[in-house]
TIDOGU-86589 format. One record per residue (C-alpha): residue in three letters; x, y, z. Coordinates in pm, 1 decimal. Example, Ala and Ser with C-alpha at 12.3 -4.5 7.8 and 13.67 -1.06 7.14 Angstrom:
2
{node ALA; {1230.0; -450.0; 780.0}};
{node SER; {1367.0; -106.0; 714.0}};
END
This chain:
321
{node MET; {4306.0; 5762.0; 8762.6}};
{node TYR; {4434.0; 6112.5; 8837.0}};
{node SER; {4399.8; 6461.6; 8690.2}};
{node LYS; {4693.6; 6666.9; 8568.8}};
{node ILE; {4724.3; 7028.6; 8456.5}};
{node ALA; {4770.1; 7023.9; 8078.8}};
{node GLY; {4757.1; 7398.6; 8020.6}};
{node THR; {4699.2; 7735.7; 8185.5}};
{node GLY; {4574.5; 8073.7; 8070.3}};
{node SER; {4476.3; 8413.2; 8201.3}};
{node TYR; {4320.1; 8742.7; 8108.1}};
{node LEU; {4331.4; 9091.8; 8257.9}};
{node PRO; {4110.7; 9380.0; 8139.7}};
{node GLU; {4278.8; 9653.3; 7938.3}};
{node LYS; {4200.5; 9939.2; 8177.0}};
{node ILE; {4458.7; 9993.6; 8451.7}};
{node LEU; {4375.9; 10191.7; 8764.5}};
{node THR; {4681.5; 10305.8; 8958.8}};
{node ASN; {4700.1; 10410.4; 9321.5}};
{node ALA; {4751.3; 10767.1; 9205.2}};
{node ASP; {4427.3; 10744.2; 9008.7}};
{node ILE; {4236.5; 10629.2; 9318.5}};
{node ALA; {4389.8; 10908.4; 9525.6}};
{node LYS; {4208.6; 11155.5; 9300.8}};
{node PHE; {3866.7; 11054.4; 9435.5}};
{node VAL; {3939.4; 10889.4; 9774.5}};
{node ASP; {4137.4; 11018.5; 10072.0}};
{node THR; {4441.7; 10797.4; 10024.2}};
{node SER; {4784.9; 10791.4; 9863.1}};
{node ASP; {5010.7; 10562.1; 9666.1}};
{node GLU; {5234.2; 10515.7; 9972.4}};
{node TRP; {4938.1; 10436.8; 10202.7}};
{node ILE; {4801.4; 10170.0; 9967.1}};
{node LYS; {5139.9; 10010.9; 9893.6}};
{node THR; {5237.9; 9997.4; 10259.8}};
{node ARG; {4914.4; 9837.7; 10376.9}};
{node THR; {4829.7; 9613.3; 10082.0}};
{node GLY; {5128.5; 9576.6; 9849.5}};
{node ILE; {4915.4; 9689.8; 9554.7}};
{node SER; {5042.5; 9941.8; 9300.1}};
{node GLN; {4778.6; 9904.3; 9031.9}};
{node ARG; {4482.1; 9690.0; 8934.2}};
{node HIS; {4291.1; 9602.1; 8616.9}};
{node ILE; {3928.7; 9713.4; 8590.8}};
{node ALA; {3671.0; 9568.5; 8353.5}};
{node ALA; {3501.0; 9805.1; 8111.3}};
{node GLU; {3139.9; 9895.3; 8185.2}};
{node ASP; {3014.8; 9652.3; 7920.8}};
{node GLU; {3274.0; 9381.7; 7998.1}};
{node THR; {3130.1; 9087.8; 8191.8}};
{node THR; {3271.8; 8805.0; 8398.5}};
{node THR; {3199.0; 8566.1; 8111.5}};
{node ASP; {3397.7; 8787.9; 7874.5}};
{node LEU; {3700.4; 8758.0; 8101.9}};
{node ALA; {3646.1; 8385.8; 8155.8}};
{node GLU; {3623.7; 8320.3; 7782.2}};
{node ALA; {3956.3; 8491.0; 7711.7}};
{node ALA; {4132.7; 8299.6; 7990.0}};
{node ALA; {3970.5; 7971.0; 7884.0}};
{node ARG; {4077.2; 8007.2; 7521.7}};
{node SER; {4431.5; 8083.7; 7636.3}};
{node ALA; {4440.5; 7772.3; 7857.8}};
{node MET; {4293.5; 7552.3; 7585.5}};
{node ALA; {4552.2; 7673.0; 7333.7}};
{node ASP; {4826.4; 7608.6; 7588.6}};
{node ALA; {4695.9; 7255.3; 7645.9}};
{node GLY; {4649.1; 7189.9; 7273.7}};
{node VAL; {4282.1; 7099.5; 7310.7}};
{node GLU; {3975.7; 7197.8; 7109.2}};
{node PRO; {3617.5; 7262.0; 7222.9}};
{node LYS; {3517.2; 6907.8; 7124.0}};
{node ASP; {3770.7; 6771.6; 7374.7}};
{node ILE; {3620.1; 6946.9; 7678.9}};
{node ASP; {3372.2; 6731.8; 7871.5}};
{node LEU; {3335.4; 6937.0; 8191.5}};
{node ILE; {3331.5; 7309.4; 8272.6}};
{node CYS; {3364.3; 7437.3; 8631.0}};
{node VAL; {3376.9; 7810.8; 8702.8}};
{node GLY; {3447.3; 7973.5; 9037.5}};
{node THR; {3294.5; 8321.8; 9056.6}};
{node ALA; {3109.8; 8554.0; 9292.3}};
{node THR; {3010.5; 8796.3; 9015.8}};
{node PRO; {2797.2; 8610.4; 8758.0}};
{node ASP; {2658.8; 8793.0; 8455.5}};
{node PHE; {2310.9; 8665.4; 8544.3}};
{node LEU; {2165.6; 8468.7; 8832.6}};
{node PHE; {2089.4; 8212.1; 8563.9}};
{node PRO; {2208.8; 8087.0; 8323.1}};
{node ASN; {2526.6; 8034.3; 8524.7}};
{node VAL; {2865.0; 8150.1; 8395.6}};
{node GLY; {2964.8; 7790.5; 8321.1}};
{node THR; {2684.7; 7750.7; 8068.3}};
{node LEU; {2742.5; 8097.5; 7922.2}};
{node LEU; {3107.9; 8006.5; 7874.4}};
{node GLN; {3007.6; 7672.1; 7726.4}};
{node GLU; {2798.2; 7847.0; 7460.5}};
{node ARG; {3076.0; 8096.7; 7381.9}};
{node LEU; {3322.7; 7814.3; 7322.7}};
{node GLY; {3085.1; 7611.0; 7108.7}};
{node ILE; {3072.1; 7319.6; 7353.6}};
{node HIS; {2750.2; 7121.7; 7383.8}};
{node GLY; {2605.8; 6870.1; 7625.5}};
{node CYS; {2871.1; 6831.9; 7895.3}};
{node PRO; {2813.9; 6943.8; 8257.2}};
{node ALA; {2880.3; 7315.3; 8300.9}};
{node PHE; {2830.1; 7501.7; 8626.1}};
{node SER; {2953.0; 7777.3; 8854.4}};
{node VAL; {3041.5; 7756.2; 9221.8}};
{node GLU; {3026.2; 8055.9; 9455.2}};
{node ALA; {3287.0; 8043.7; 9731.2}};
{node ALA; {3412.5; 8402.6; 9697.9}};
{node CYS; {3792.2; 8420.4; 9673.8}};
{node SER; {3818.6; 8043.5; 9728.7}};
{node GLY; {3603.1; 7978.9; 9421.7}};
{node PHE; {3879.2; 7852.9; 9195.7}};
{node ILE; {4012.4; 7606.8; 9455.0}};
{node TYR; {3658.6; 7475.9; 9511.1}};
{node ALA; {3600.7; 7441.2; 9135.1}};
{node LEU; {3938.3; 7273.1; 9087.9}};
{node SER; {3860.5; 7022.1; 9362.4}};
{node MET; {3526.6; 6936.0; 9202.2}};
{node ALA; {3677.7; 6893.0; 8855.9}};
{node ASP; {3952.7; 6674.0; 8999.2}};
{node LYS; {3689.4; 6445.1; 9152.1}};
{node PHE; {3505.9; 6416.7; 8819.4}};
{node VAL; {3827.0; 6308.6; 8646.7}};
{node ARG; {3931.2; 6068.7; 8924.6}};
{node LEU; {3590.5; 5900.2; 8905.7}};
{node GLY; {3615.9; 5864.6; 8528.8}};
{node GLU; {3322.1; 6098.1; 8461.8}};
{node ALA; {3541.3; 6346.0; 8272.4}};
{node LYS; {3863.0; 6317.4; 8075.8}};
{node CYS; {3929.9; 6681.3; 7991.5}};
{node ALA; {3798.7; 6951.2; 8225.9}};
{node LEU; {3809.4; 7327.7; 8193.1}};
{node VAL; {3837.6; 7504.8; 8529.6}};
{node VAL; {3811.3; 7883.6; 8550.9}};
{node GLY; {3830.1; 8144.1; 8825.3}};
{node ALA; {3685.3; 8478.1; 8713.6}};
{node ASP; {3550.7; 8785.8; 8889.2}};
{node THR; {3461.0; 9149.9; 8831.0}};
{node LEU; {3449.9; 9269.6; 9190.3}};
{node SER; {3510.3; 9628.2; 9081.7}};
{node LYS; {3139.2; 9632.9; 8998.5}};
{node MET; {3050.3; 9546.0; 9361.5}};
{node VAL; {3264.4; 9786.2; 9563.6}};
{node ASP; {3181.3; 10126.4; 9704.7}};
{node TRP; {3431.9; 10351.9; 9533.0}};
{node LYS; {3407.2; 10596.7; 9822.9}};
{node ASP; {3517.6; 10333.7; 10076.6}};
{node ARG; {3897.1; 10337.1; 10077.4}};
{node ALA; {3912.3; 10024.5; 10294.1}};
{node THR; {3776.5; 9812.4; 10008.0}};
{node CYS; {3802.2; 10003.6; 9680.4}};
{node VAL; {4183.5; 9997.6; 9686.5}};
{node LEU; {4186.1; 9618.6; 9714.8}};
{node PHE; {3954.0; 9460.5; 9462.8}};
{node ALA; {4007.1; 9422.0; 9090.2}};
{node ASP; {3905.0; 9213.9; 8789.3}};
{node GLY; {4054.7; 8923.0; 8598.5}};
{node ALA; {4028.4; 8557.8; 8502.4}};
{node GLY; {4255.0; 8254.8; 8512.8}};
{node ALA; {4197.0; 7904.4; 8378.8}};
{node VAL; {4345.9; 7556.9; 8369.5}};
{node VAL; {4274.6; 7250.0; 8159.2}};
{node LEU; {4282.8; 6920.4; 8348.0}};
{node LYS; {4342.0; 6592.5; 8167.5}};
{node ALA; {4316.8; 6237.8; 8294.5}};
{node ALA; {4655.4; 6089.3; 8381.3}};
{node THR; {4799.6; 5768.2; 8522.9}};
{node GLU; {5029.1; 5956.0; 8763.6}};
{node PRO; {4923.1; 6213.7; 9024.2}};
{node GLY; {4901.2; 6576.0; 8911.4}};
{node ILE; {4655.6; 6713.1; 9161.1}};
{node MET; {4766.9; 6514.1; 9462.1}};
{node SER; {4501.4; 6639.3; 9702.0}};
{node THR; {4261.5; 6922.7; 9772.9}};
{node ARG; {4138.8; 7036.7; 10114.3}};
{node LEU; {3819.8; 7246.2; 10144.7}};
{node HIS; {3672.8; 7418.2; 10452.2}};
{node ALA; {3410.6; 7675.6; 10547.5}};
{node ASP; {3263.3; 7835.2; 10859.0}};
{node GLY; {2950.0; 8047.5; 10823.4}};
{node ARG; {2980.4; 8188.2; 11174.6}};
{node TYR; {3209.0; 8455.2; 11035.1}};
{node LYS; {2987.8; 8562.1; 10745.4}};
{node ASP; {2944.0; 8918.2; 10872.1}};
{node LEU; {3316.8; 8994.1; 10859.1}};
{node LEU; {3327.7; 8993.3; 10479.4}};
{node LEU; {3014.5; 9011.1; 10269.2}};
{node TYR; {2813.9; 9173.4; 9992.9}};
{node ASN; {2506.2; 9296.0; 10172.5}};
{node ASP; {2222.5; 9234.0; 9926.1}};
{node GLY; {2073.5; 8972.7; 9696.8}};
{node VAL; {1768.6; 8821.7; 9530.0}};
{node SER; {1573.8; 8702.0; 9832.6}};
{node LYS; {1667.0; 9024.5; 10010.5}};
{node GLY; {1473.8; 9200.5; 9736.3}};
{node PHE; {1776.3; 9393.6; 9605.4}};
{node LYS; {1665.8; 9675.5; 9836.8}};
{node LYS; {2018.1; 9803.0; 9894.1}};
{node VAL; {2093.9; 9780.1; 9524.3}};
{node ARG; {1796.7; 10003.6; 9454.9}};
{node ASP; {1893.1; 10261.5; 9716.3}};
{node GLY; {2259.2; 10254.4; 9614.6}};
{node THR; {2405.0; 10118.3; 9939.4}};
{node ALA; {2486.8; 9763.2; 9826.9}};
{node ALA; {2862.3; 9702.2; 9833.7}};
{node VAL; {3134.2; 9472.1; 9958.2}};
{node GLN; {3177.5; 9521.6; 10332.9}};
{node MET; {3480.2; 9406.1; 10526.4}};
{node LYS; {3613.4; 9424.4; 10880.0}};
{node GLY; {3976.0; 9427.9; 10777.3}};
{node SER; {4162.8; 9356.7; 11100.3}};
{node GLU; {3936.9; 9062.9; 11192.0}};
{node VAL; {3964.9; 8916.1; 10843.3}};
{node TYR; {4343.6; 8951.1; 10852.7}};
{node LYS; {4379.0; 8766.2; 11182.8}};
{node PHE; {4145.1; 8484.6; 11083.3}};
{node ALA; {4300.8; 8446.2; 10737.5}};
{node VAL; {4657.9; 8422.4; 10867.3}};
{node ASN; {4570.6; 8170.7; 11138.4}};
{node THR; {4342.9; 7962.8; 10917.9}};
{node LEU; {4569.6; 7949.2; 10615.4}};
{node GLY; {4872.1; 7870.7; 10829.7}};
{node GLN; {4683.2; 7576.0; 10977.9}};
{node LEU; {4561.2; 7474.6; 10631.5}};
{node VAL; {4914.7; 7453.2; 10494.7}};
{node THR; {5021.6; 7240.9; 10792.2}};
{node GLU; {4714.3; 7020.8; 10746.4}};
{node THR; {4784.0; 6974.6; 10375.0}};
{node LEU; {5148.7; 6882.2; 10428.0}};
{node SER; {5061.7; 6642.2; 10709.5}};
{node ALA; {4783.2; 6472.8; 10512.0}};
{node ASN; {5025.0; 6404.3; 10227.8}};
{node ASN; {5320.0; 6314.5; 10451.5}};
{node ILE; {5552.8; 6575.7; 10303.7}};
{node SER; {5760.2; 6856.1; 10452.4}};
{node GLN; {5759.1; 7226.1; 10378.0}};
{node ALA; {6106.2; 7188.9; 10226.0}};
{node GLU; {5963.2; 6970.2; 9949.5}};
{node ILE; {5733.2; 7247.9; 9824.5}};
{node ASP; {5887.9; 7427.9; 9528.2}};
{node TRP; {5631.6; 7708.3; 9510.5}};
{node LEU; {5361.6; 7847.9; 9736.0}};
{node ILE; {5090.6; 8010.5; 9523.7}};
{node PRO; {4862.4; 8201.0; 9761.9}};
{node HIS; {4547.8; 8402.6; 9712.9}};
{node GLN; {4663.2; 8756.9; 9640.3}};
{node ALA; {4455.3; 8936.7; 9902.5}};
{node ASN; {4712.2; 9147.1; 10085.0}};
{node ILE; {5093.0; 9135.3; 10089.9}};
{node ARG; {5088.9; 9137.2; 10470.2}};
{node ILE; {4876.8; 8820.9; 10477.4}};
{node ILE; {5103.0; 8652.4; 10221.3}};
{node GLU; {5418.0; 8744.3; 10414.8}};
{node ALA; {5266.7; 8638.3; 10748.1}};
{node ILE; {5169.6; 8295.9; 10612.1}};
{node ALA; {5511.3; 8244.6; 10451.2}};
{node LYS; {5679.4; 8333.2; 10780.3}};
{node ARG; {5450.6; 8107.4; 10978.9}};
{node ILE; {5542.6; 7802.8; 10766.5}};
{node ASP; {5906.9; 7909.0; 10727.9}};
{node MET; {5873.5; 7954.2; 10350.9}};
{node PRO; {6118.1; 8209.9; 10202.3}};
{node MET; {5944.4; 8475.5; 9996.0}};
{node ASP; {6157.4; 8390.6; 9692.8}};
{node ARG; {5958.8; 8064.7; 9675.4}};
{node VAL; {5622.4; 8242.5; 9684.6}};
{node ILE; {5448.4; 8356.6; 9366.0}};
{node VAL; {5337.5; 8715.5; 9428.2}};
{node THR; {5136.5; 8912.3; 9170.4}};
{node ILE; {4937.6; 9143.1; 9396.3}};
{node ALA; {5135.7; 9456.2; 9305.0}};
{node GLY; {5004.9; 9454.3; 8949.2}};
{node HIS; {4681.4; 9259.6; 8987.3}};
{node GLY; {4525.9; 9358.8; 9319.8}};
{node ASN; {4277.7; 9116.8; 9473.7}};
{node THR; {4097.1; 8952.0; 9182.4}};
{node SER; {3898.8; 8715.1; 9405.5}};
{node ALA; {3844.7; 8372.0; 9244.0}};
{node ALA; {4080.8; 8470.0; 8959.6}};
{node SER; {4367.9; 8541.6; 9197.8}};
{node VAL; {4523.7; 8195.3; 9232.2}};
{node PRO; {4497.5; 8084.1; 8866.0}};
{node LEU; {4634.1; 8422.0; 8753.1}};
{node ALA; {4936.2; 8378.4; 8982.1}};
{node LEU; {4978.4; 8018.0; 8868.3}};
{node ASP; {4976.0; 8116.5; 8502.1}};
{node ALA; {5216.2; 8405.7; 8564.8}};
{node GLY; {5466.1; 8175.6; 8736.5}};
{node ILE; {5445.8; 7920.1; 8455.5}};
{node LYS; {5466.2; 8169.6; 8172.1}};
{node ASP; {5770.8; 8352.1; 8315.0}};
{node GLY; {5956.5; 8022.9; 8361.7}};
{node ARG; {5974.0; 8005.3; 8739.0}};
{node ILE; {5734.8; 7711.5; 8763.1}};
{node ARG; {5859.3; 7406.7; 8573.1}};
{node ARG; {5723.3; 7059.9; 8501.2}};
{node GLY; {5775.5; 6815.7; 8785.7}};
{node GLN; {5777.2; 7080.2; 9056.8}};
{node LEU; {5552.6; 7059.0; 9362.7}};
{node LEU; {5306.3; 7345.5; 9406.0}};
{node LEU; {5086.6; 7441.3; 9699.2}};
{node LEU; {4786.6; 7659.4; 9611.8}};
{node GLU; {4573.2; 7815.5; 9884.9}};
{node ALA; {4292.5; 8067.7; 9910.3}};
{node PHE; {4061.7; 8229.2; 10163.3}};
{node GLY; {3734.0; 8408.6; 10097.6}};
{node GLY; {3408.7; 8544.2; 10232.8}};
{node GLY; {3181.8; 8295.0; 10398.2}};
{node PHE; {3435.9; 8221.1; 10538.1}};
{node THR; {3563.5; 7964.9; 10289.7}};
{node TRP; {3917.7; 7839.1; 10248.3}};
{node GLY; {4097.0; 7564.3; 10064.6}};
{node SER; {4422.7; 7427.5; 9924.6}};
{node ALA; {4545.7; 7217.2; 9636.7}};
{node LEU; {4872.2; 7023.9; 9635.3}};
{node ILE; {4985.2; 6978.2; 9275.7}};
{node ARG; {5270.9; 6804.0; 9098.9}};
{node TYR; {5296.6; 7021.9; 8790.4}};
END
């Protein structure tokens, strides 16, 4: 038994924040942001728009694309670092929105790797026969967690959601997933407050995403380069057999460095960062859906998805679409 992608969907908030807009309240410029990140604009959730709102829109889009109804879904996995509440989790909130009852529904927090982690878990459920039709979502509203006076982070992060529907199949769709983490590097990229910390920094207004950019860049490039090699080796395939690399859209320099390291031409890499920014767990499924909807990604092609996030966490998925 295998799992196969039956449909994809995505959602981006209506509000668009351009580099020129950011330059009005932070010491930066359109040229500075583009040169260092590759981002031109990003979508920002409205004040009353939650992660579950975004996830619901993407989920409904994926379900329509797959031709399935709420009664068909028997598993919901959501990757997110920005839940509406600490509990109920976003998976159960989404379950209620969609009118689904009784099946397992949960969220997994692996920062920007959240969707890959959730996808791997859903794949295992299907392979073991515990689910036949799984809804997997990556959704985040990181704009609500950044310090909008910190130009090192506020120019990067944005909001969005992407989703896929997995169905049981007799031939491989998701061929393999590889997951890793190393907590030794937690201080290089983190949100510096939480429940058991007493939300002290939230109360005094200093809670925000913190990142040591150069260290994160070096680790991400080295780690993801090794991950791609590991994934290809584990499946006994060559780089030339990959039709599309679909990377986490963190920074154009990271994407280009990884492509160069594995000798992958950029015209075989799905890049959406210019219009999306870094949407965390939503990044990879948004790029996947964009490539499918614009016709570049076609049935039968071999896809390599990879992501890297705070923790550090990282992971890949090799998929025959």
